[in-house]
N, C-alpha and C positions, 0 to 999 in steps of 0.2 A: 511468534507472530508469523515468521516466514513459513512455518508448517501450515498455518491456517490458510495462507494464500496458495501454497503448493497443493493442498488438499481440495481446492475448488474443483467442481466438475469440469470436464474437458470442454463442454460447450461454453463455459464462462472463461476458461483459460485462453480460448482463441481470441478473446477481445483484449487481452492484456500483455504487456511486456514487463516482466518482473525484473527489478534490479534491487539487489541487496547490498548495502554498504556496511562494512565492519567499522564500528566506532573505535576500534583500537588502531585505526590507520588515519593518516592525515586526510586522505580523500574522503573517508567516511565522516570525519568530524566537519570537514568543509561543507559537505553536502547537507548535513544536519543543520548547520548554521545558516546555509542558504535558504533552507525551508523554514527557518525560524522555529525549529523544534525546541520543546522545553523538557520533555521527558521521554524515556524509552519504556516499552517498545512504541514505535510509531509507524503508521501506514499513511503514505501520501498517494493520492490519486490525481494524476495530471498536475502535479506540483502543489496540490492543495492538501494540507494536513487534515486527515479525516479521523484517524483513530490514534489518540495518544494515551499511552499507559493503560490501555484496555485492549483486549482481543475480541473483535466482533464475532458474532455467530456466523456460520457459513451462509445462512439465508440472508442476513443483513448485508454482508459483504458482497455476495453475489447480486443482490438487488441493486445496490449502489453502483456496481460496475456496469450492470445491464442498463440502468437508467442513464448513466453518463454516455455509454456507447450509443444508445438510441437517440440521445440529444445531438450527438455529433453526426449521426448518419441519418 
């Protein structure tokens, strides 16, 4: 899942701040519970769980990031 985000085009990456939590750590588990995650892998955008247990296509992920950025700006 992290690879999917890392492989996004540069023009999309400028809109995001990527944070990855390791579920083998207390911090990672705490964050997962805060987000109310149920399964892995998971992608959250702006604190909203968007993709759980599936890896979205590049086009779908880029479109959602762009949509959210345009709504904020």
